[in-house]
VONUNU-886674 format. One line per 4 residues: their letters; for each residue x, y, z of C-alpha. Coordinates in steps of 0.1 Angstrom, whole numbers. Layout:
// VONUNU-886674
a	X:Y:Z | ...
***
This chain:
// VONUNU-886674
mqni	241:-206:-137 | 231:-243:-124 | 215:-249:-91 | 193:-219:-85
esls	165:-228:-69 | 152:-194:-51 | 154:-153:-59 | 182:-156:-33
dlfd	203:-181:-55 | 197:-161:-89 | 215:-129:-75 | 242:-147:-57
avgc	245:-161:-95 | 247:-126:-108 | 273:-113:-81 | 244:-87:-67
katf	236:-84:-28 | 200:-81:-28 | 179:-61:-4 | 141:-66:-4
ydvg	109:-44:2 | 79:-56:0 | 54:-22:-19 | 22:-42:-16
ryit	-5:-19:9 | 26:-7:27 | 64:-4:18 | 79:-23:45
kitp	116:-42:42 | 120:-73:46 | 146:-86:71 | 171:-112:59
qqvv	151:-142:80 | 120:-134:62 | 137:-138:31 | 148:-168:34
qfdk	121:-181:49 | 98:-174:18 | 118:-176:-8 | 127:-215:3
kqqi	86:-219:9 | 94:-220:46 | 70:-199:58 | 41:-178:41
ypys	53:-145:20 | 48:-123:52 | 28:-96:33 | 5:-106:10
frkq	-16:-78:-11 | -45:-95:-31 | -32:-126:-32 | 1:-117:-45
awla	43:-108:-34 | 47:-71:-46 | 87:-71:-40 | 114:-43:-52
cvlt	146:-60:-46 | 172:-34:-43 | 201:-52:-62 | 239:-40:-56
qssg	267:-54:-73 | 288:-73:-45 | 323:-56:-49 | 303:-21:-53
dnsa	296:4:-27 | 259:15:-18 | 255:45:-41 | 227:52:-62
tnqv	242:46:-92 | 255:9:-87 | 219:-1:-77 | 192:-19:-101
iwfl	160:-21:-86 | 137:-46:-98 | 97:-43:-90 | 83:-75:-96
rlpl	46:-96:-86 | 48:-131:-78 | 17:-146:-71 | 5:-167:-43
desg	-6:-198:-40 | -41:-210:-22 | -19:-212:18 | 0:-177:13
clnl	34:-191:-1 | 46:-184:-32 | 37:-200:-61 | 71:-219:-67
gtrd	58:-225:-108 | 57:-192:-110 | 89:-183:-92 | 110:-207:-112
hfik	97:-196:-148 | 105:-160:-135 | 143:-173:-130 | 144:-188:-159
tivd	138:-159:-181 | 160:-139:-164 | 189:-166:-164 | 179:-172:-205
kimh	181:-127:-206 | 219:-134:-192 | 233:-158:-215 | 218:-140:-237
kgte	233:-111:-232 | 260:-112:-205 | 255:-107:-164 | 260:-70:-162
qgvq	240:-57:-192 | 215:-88:-183 | 209:-72:-148 | 203:-36:-165
eale	179:-50:-188 | 162:-81:-172 | 125:-67:-167 | 125:-58:-204
dnpy	91:-70:-211 | 92:-95:-184 | 55:-104:-174 | 58:-102:-141
afqp	75:-67:-134 | 53:-35:-125 | 61:2:-120 | 49:18:-89
dqdr	27:46:-92 | 42:82:-89 | 36:80:-51 | 42:48:-42
lasf	74:56:-65 | 87:84:-43 | 79:68:-6 | 99:43:-19
hail	129:60:-29 | 124:83:1 | 129:48:24 | 158:37:4
ardl	177:66:5 | 165:70:45 | 176:30:52 | 208:37:35
kqpa	219:72:53 | 215:88:23 | 208:125:19 | 172:135:11
seyl	160:148:-23 | 165:185:-29 | 123:186:-26 | 125:183:5
ddvl	142:221:16 | 112:235:-5 | 85:213:14 | 101:228:50
tylr	103:266:38 | 64:265:25 | 53:245:56 | 78:268:80
nana	65:302:67 | 44:310:99 | 37:345:83 | 17:330:51
slgd	-11:314:47 | -4:281:30 | -21:287:-5 | -9:285:-40
dwqn	28:284:-33 | 25:247:-29 | 26:243:-70 | 63:247:-67
lgvq	67:218:-47 | 76:184:-51 | 60:148:-45 | 94:132:-40
glad	100:163:-11 | 66:148:9 | 79:115:6 | 110:133:21
laar	91:145:47 | 73:114:53 | 103:90:58 | 119:108:79
neka	99:129:104 | 105:103:133 | 143:109:138 | 144:140:120
gyek	110:158:136 | 97:171:116 | 55:167:135 | 49:202:135
evir	49:203:99 | 36:174:91 | 6:184:113 | 4:218:98
alcs	-1:203:64 | -22:180:73 | -43:207:85 | -39:236:65
apdd	-26:227:33 | -47:227:2 | -56:193:-9 | -31:194:-36
vrfp	-4:190:-6 | -21:173:22 | -36:142:1 | 3:134:-19
lcha	8:136:21 | -11:115:35 | -6:89:6 | 34:92:19
lehh	26:91:55 | 3:55:48 | 42:33:49 | 50:48:87
lpss	38:44:119 | 16:81:130 | 25:92:163 | 0:105:184
avvk	0:141:174 | -6:128:142 | -33:105:149 | -51:133:170
avsn	-49:156:142 | -60:135:117 | -95:127:139 | -100:165:145
emta	-102:169:104 | -118:144:101 | -148:157:122 | -143:192:110
sgat	-168:211:98 | -166:208:55 | -153:174:61 | -163:146:36
paia	-163:107:30 | -140:118:-5 | -115:138:20 | -119:112:46
shli	-107:84:22 | -74:103:19 | -68:116:55 | -74:79:71
raia	-42:68:49 | -23:92:68 | -26:67:100 | -34:39:82
rsdf	-8:18:106 | -26:27:132 | -44:6:156 | -83:19:154
pndl	-88:54:170 | -117:55:191 | -124:91:183 | -132:82:146
fipl	-155:62:160 | -185:87:155 | -171:103:123 | -170:72:102
ftml	-201:56:112 | -217:92:103 | -197:94:68 | -209:62:59
gdit	-247:68:71 | -279:49:60 | -269:14:55 | -294:8:24
dcsd	-277:34:5 | -241:42:-7 | -227:69:-29 | -198:70:-50
eqle	-182:92:-24 | -189:66:4 | -178:40:-21 | -144:58:-20
liaa	-136:56:18 | -149:22:16 | -118:16:-5 | -97:31:12
lvsk	-110:13:44 | -108:-22:32 | -81:-18:12 | -52:-1:40
cphw	-68:-7:72 | -81:-39:74 | -74:-43:112 | -96:-17:113
ltaq	-125:-37:100 | -116:-66:124 | -114:-48:150 | -150:-27:148
gqll	-170:-55:133 | -198:-35:133 | -177:-13:107 | -174:-39:87
riil	-210:-48:85 | -223:-14:79 | -196:-18:44 | -208:-53:32
ekla	-247:-36:40 | -239:-8:19 | -222:-24:-7 | -252:-48:-10
hrdd	-275:-18:-12 | -259:-2:-42 | -270:-4:-81 | -242:-23:-89
aqlg	-243:-41:-63 | -232:-75:-81 | -198:-59:-95 | -186:-33:-65
fkhi	-194:-61:-38 | -180:-90:-54 | -147:-68:-56 | -150:-57:-22
vael	-157:-95:-7 | -127:-104:-31 | -103:-86:-13 | -119:-90:24
tqqp	-119:-129:18 | -83:-131:5 | -68:-111:34 | -57:-131:67
etrq	-70:-100:86 | -106:-97:74 | -113:-132:61 | -130:-150:92
acwn	-148:-120:99 | -163:-113:66 | -174:-148:63 | -189:-146:97
ilrs	-214:-118:82 | -222:-129:50 | -236:-160:65 | -248:-147:93
phas	-294:-147:93 | -294:-112:103 | -281:-104:69 | -304:-85:49
aalq	-324:-96:23 | -303:-75:-2 | -269:-84:14 | -283:-122:12
kava	-286:-119:-26 | -254:-102:-27 | -245:-137:-10 | -262:-157:-34
dlft	-251:-136:-67 | -213:-140:-57 | -219:-180:-69 | -239:-168:-103
pstq	-217:-167:-136 | -219:-124:-147 | -212:-112:-181 | -210:-77:-165
tlq	-177:-60:-159 | -167:-31:-133 | -151:-5:-152
***
């Protein structure tokens, strides 16, 4: 256990091959070159989200195969420094806690139980965990879960509307559909789900699709749903996640501005849409500066402006894509009185908390 100066050194020392995924904004496999660069602080962490590195470390015994029974998955959340690199002090503290546990329990048991009560460990929510397992199985060329067949049968039943039978479907099956769509050609089923399935089916599918690049047909289907009668900001907050990794679709320009409405009012439903845009589509806000300005103005006009505004602005100014554009609007002499006050309040201590 000598000379452990990085996460890679740690996994080498315990005899494990490690594969890294980022599970922050999206689930993205991290290349070996990227791992070396951020692990040794040669480069910034490539997928910063809320000033942290959200890591899934897939550990396989070096002498074993890639079967699921031979793997241990660690979910880690490590803070980044002001430059966007791993905070080395925190990383080294994490490594020490692992080494201490392995020294106490032995390598095999220590690796299995390493994250018990560890302050840097976290558990992804159900949707994200299902998507991660779907992506991992696909990358390892393992079969999809048994739930995928049920989802395909449901979506391919052309003689019936997509009704109550959805209650027998599993979230894992929807995640598998999203993960295998590009290679297996499930686009027809994906679009039918987005356009015709109950919200209990299409919303989890949207959350699974956000980790994958959408086809032009899927982008068009979502755009059509956004302009359809009955579409609301709350519904849109889910739908846009299905195409979050695409460039800003021009077809969404009018629907989004219509749903956001007057800058002097911001309903809770509109706040849901704003939160989805900020957390999942920051590159859209950079491409559409007017959209970002409307979002900041609407937040500033809410009754709870100091709370919601601070939360969203912190998110925007921590993201490289939106940092400069956000500060340009906040400092603009053309900002409304409400926005100027909200900016001033950013530097005013408050005893309130955001629920």
